[in-house]
PLY file of the C-alpha trace (Angstrom):
ply
format ascii 1.0
element vertex 82
property float x
property float y
property float z
element edge 81
property int vertex1
property int vertex2
end_header
112.51 170.71 116.69
114.24 172.92 119.23
117.57 174.62 118.61
120.25 172.34 120.09
123.25 174.47 119.17
123.97 174.98 122.89
124.36 171.22 123.30
127.35 171.06 120.96
129.18 174.16 122.18
132.47 173.99 124.05
132.46 173.34 127.77
131.95 176.40 129.96
134.95 178.32 131.24
134.36 176.96 134.73
135.83 173.57 133.81
139.30 172.61 135.00
141.38 170.01 133.16
144.00 167.97 135.00
146.48 165.29 133.94
147.22 162.30 136.15
149.81 159.77 134.98
148.89 157.55 137.95
145.56 156.52 136.38
145.75 152.87 135.34
142.33 151.32 135.88
138.69 151.95 136.76
139.45 151.65 140.47
141.95 154.51 140.11
139.32 156.56 138.28
136.71 155.88 140.96
139.09 156.89 143.77
140.02 160.15 142.02
136.39 160.91 141.21
135.23 160.35 144.79
137.99 162.55 146.22
137.25 165.43 143.85
133.49 165.23 144.34
134.04 165.98 148.04
135.33 169.48 147.17
132.59 172.03 147.79
131.46 173.49 144.46
132.44 170.55 142.26
129.49 169.69 140.04
130.83 166.83 137.92
134.04 164.85 137.48
134.90 162.91 134.34
137.95 160.67 134.30
139.50 159.28 131.12
141.91 156.51 132.15
143.20 155.94 128.61
144.21 159.58 128.17
145.07 160.00 131.87
142.87 163.10 131.99
140.43 164.47 134.53
137.77 167.07 133.66
136.21 168.83 136.64
133.11 171.01 136.21
132.67 173.52 138.98
129.80 175.70 140.06
130.26 179.12 138.48
129.79 180.72 141.91
132.51 178.58 143.51
136.03 179.90 143.84
137.89 176.68 143.08
141.37 176.62 141.61
143.31 173.79 140.02
145.66 173.85 143.03
142.72 173.15 145.34
141.77 170.13 143.26
145.36 168.88 143.12
145.59 169.20 146.91
142.31 167.30 147.32
143.92 164.34 145.56
147.08 164.25 147.69
145.58 162.11 150.50
144.65 159.47 147.91
148.24 159.23 146.65
147.37 160.39 143.14
149.40 163.26 141.73
147.70 165.54 139.22
149.05 168.45 137.21
147.56 171.15 134.99
0 1
1 2
2 3
3 4
4 5
5 6
6 7
7 8
8 9
9 10
10 11
11 12
12 13
13 14
14 15
15 16
16 17
17 18
18 19
19 20
20 21
21 22
22 23
23 24
24 25
25 26
26 27
27 28
28 29
29 30
30 31
31 32
32 33
33 34
34 35
35 36
36 37
37 38
38 39
39 40
40 41
41 42
42 43
43 44
44 45
45 46
46 47
47 48
48 49
49 50
50 51
51 52
52 53
53 54
54 55
55 56
56 57
57 58
58 59
59 60
60 61
61 62
62 63
63 64
64 65
65 66
66 67
67 68
68 69
69 70
70 71
71 72
72 73
73 74
74 75
75 76
76 77
77 78
78 79
79 80
80 81
């Protein structure tokens, strides 16, 4: 059996967590996810509607800030914070 310790380690430092009180349903989550995935360098977006949280994994070579992600959501009408 291979060593799977890496699988259970914390997320890499290139993840950005956002809060969004406007998340109420799966349609909200899908809209937010689609908008964030359009940002160059975004690898994965996970949305938790119940906790009103968004986890964005970015390419380690990308220079993406939380402000850039927040601004990417503005046209959708969703307001996110750090």
